[in-house]
N, C-alpha and C positions, 0 to 999 in steps of 0.2 A: 418215536421214529418218524415223526412227520417230515423232518428235513433229510431223511435218508433215502438216497436214490439208488437204483440198481442193486437192491438186496438180493443176494443169491440163495438165501435159505441156509439153514444149518444142515450139514451133511450133503450127500448127493446119492443119486442111484448107483454111481460107481464106488463112492466111499461114504456108506451110510453112517449115521451117527449110531454109535455102539456104547456110549457111556451112560452115566446118571446125571441128568440135568435137574437140579433143585432150584427152583425159581424163588424159594424162600418167601412165597406169598407176595411177590412183586407183581406189577402189571406191565405188559408191553402194549403200548397204545399208539394209534394212528399209523399203523403200517399201511402203506399205499403201494400197490403193485398194478402194473398195466400190461396186458397182453401176455400173461404168463402161462406156462404149461408145466405139468410135473412139478408142483411147487406147493409149499406151505412154510410156516414158520421152520418146521423141520421138513426137509425134502423126503428122506426116507430114515426110518428108525429100524435097525436090525439088532436084535438082542440088546435093548437098551431100556432105560427107565426115564420117564419125565414126570415131575410131580410139582405141586405147590406153585402154580402159575396161573395168571389171567391174561388173556389177549382181548383187548377192547378196542373199539372205534376203528377197525380196519376197513379199507375200502379197496376192492380188488375187481379188476376185469380179467377173465380167465378164458384161455384158449382150450382148457380142459385139464382134468386130473389136478384139482386143487382142493386142499383142506386147510382151514385156518391153523389147526395145530400141526397137521402133518398130511402130506400126500400119500405115503405108503409105509405100512407096517409089516414086518416080516420076522419070523422066528419067535424068540421069547421076548415079549415086549410088555411092560406094565406102565400104564399112564393113569396117574391118581391125583385127584384134587387139582384138576386143570379146567379152566372155564373160558369160554369164549362168548362175548356179548357185544351188542351195540354195533354190528358190523354188517357189511353188504358185499355179496359176491354176484357179479353180473357176467354171464357168458357173453364173449365178444360177439358183436353184431358183424354181419358181413363175412363171417368165416366160412370154412368149408363144412356145410351141414351134414356131409356124408361121413365125417370122421367122428368116432365116439368121443364123448366128452363126459367125464365124471367129476362132479363137484359136491363136496361135503361141507357142511358148516364146521364140523369138528374134524373128521378125518375123511379123506376122499376114498381110500381103498386099503383093504387088508389082503395081502397076497394069499391066493388059494393054495395051501400047502398042508400036507399031513404033518409036517414038523412044527406047526404053529403052536404057540401057547401065548395068546393075546388076552390081556385083562384091561378093560377100561373101568375104573371105579371112582365113585364120588366126583364125577365130571358133569358139567352143565353147559347147555347152550341157551342163550336168552337174548331176545330181540335181534335176531338175524333176519336178513332178507336175501333170499337166493333166487335169482331170475335167470332161468335157463331156456326161456321160451324161443330164443333165436337159434337153437341148435336141435334139429329133429332127432339126432341120435343121443341126446342129453340123458344122462341118468344122474338124478340129484337126490340128496337127502339133507335134512336139517342137521342130522347128527353124524351118521356114518353112511356114506353113498353105496359102498360095495363091501358088505360083510362077507367073510369067507369062513371056512372051517375052523374048529377049535378056538373059538372066541368066547370070552366071558364079559358081558356088560352088566355091571351091578351097581345099584344105588346112583343111577345117573338120572338127569332131569333136562327136559327140553321144553322151554316156555316162550310164549309171546312172539313167535317167529312166523314168517311168511315164505312160503316156497312156491314157485310156479315153474313148471317144466313141460316139455313136450312128452316125455314117456318115463316110465320106471322111476316114480317119485315116491317119497315117504319121509317119515321121521328117521327110519332106518330101512335101507333096502339092501337086498342079498343077492349073492350069486349061488353059494352053496352054504348050507347051515348044518352040516353034520357036526354033532358034538358041540354045538354053539348053544349058549344059554343067555337069556335076558331076564334078569330078576330085579325086583324092587325099582322098577323104572316108572317115572312120572312124566306124563306129557299133558300139557294144558295151554289153552289160549293160542293154539297155532292154527294157521290157515294153509291148507294145501291145495294146489290146483295142477291137474295133470290132464293134457289133451289126449294122450294115447297110452294104451296099455294099462298099468295098474298103479294104485297107490298103496303102499304097504305100511307097516307099523311106523 
């Protein structure tokens, strides 16, 4: 996708992706996005499935709310055998630092709802760089930046990645974790920096 400009993402917050996307083990590479907000390869997935896909060599500057796979998950969603690697996400410098900004290497945000049934399985993030130091309200994570209720993360792995953020940073960070489970999760070779508040799993 190196020559693709003005990529709008798959689906939107108004018309979310609701189908099944089978990447058939292909790779989407060299996605380049500038000054985006509420974005990802998939903008929002609601009651949908994404599987068998790799996203690599992406370069993104984000105004906030960005995830390489998806910005927002809602409802019944299953993401399986999806991998992100060798990519960089940088929070835009010179922006309004009073505005919240959520950036996740894999997923930015899971909507907080008691209707959720979210499953991430056999997914990986490798060699990602996420730089959020320019935004004081930044919340960042290498894998999922804002986990919510009724989410299952199983047999996933985060490796060799670097994260720097002003606050609320981690491999996974959360808002609410009622009935949420993380099992068989591997994390190694990662470097995390957080200037304020906490670093989570």
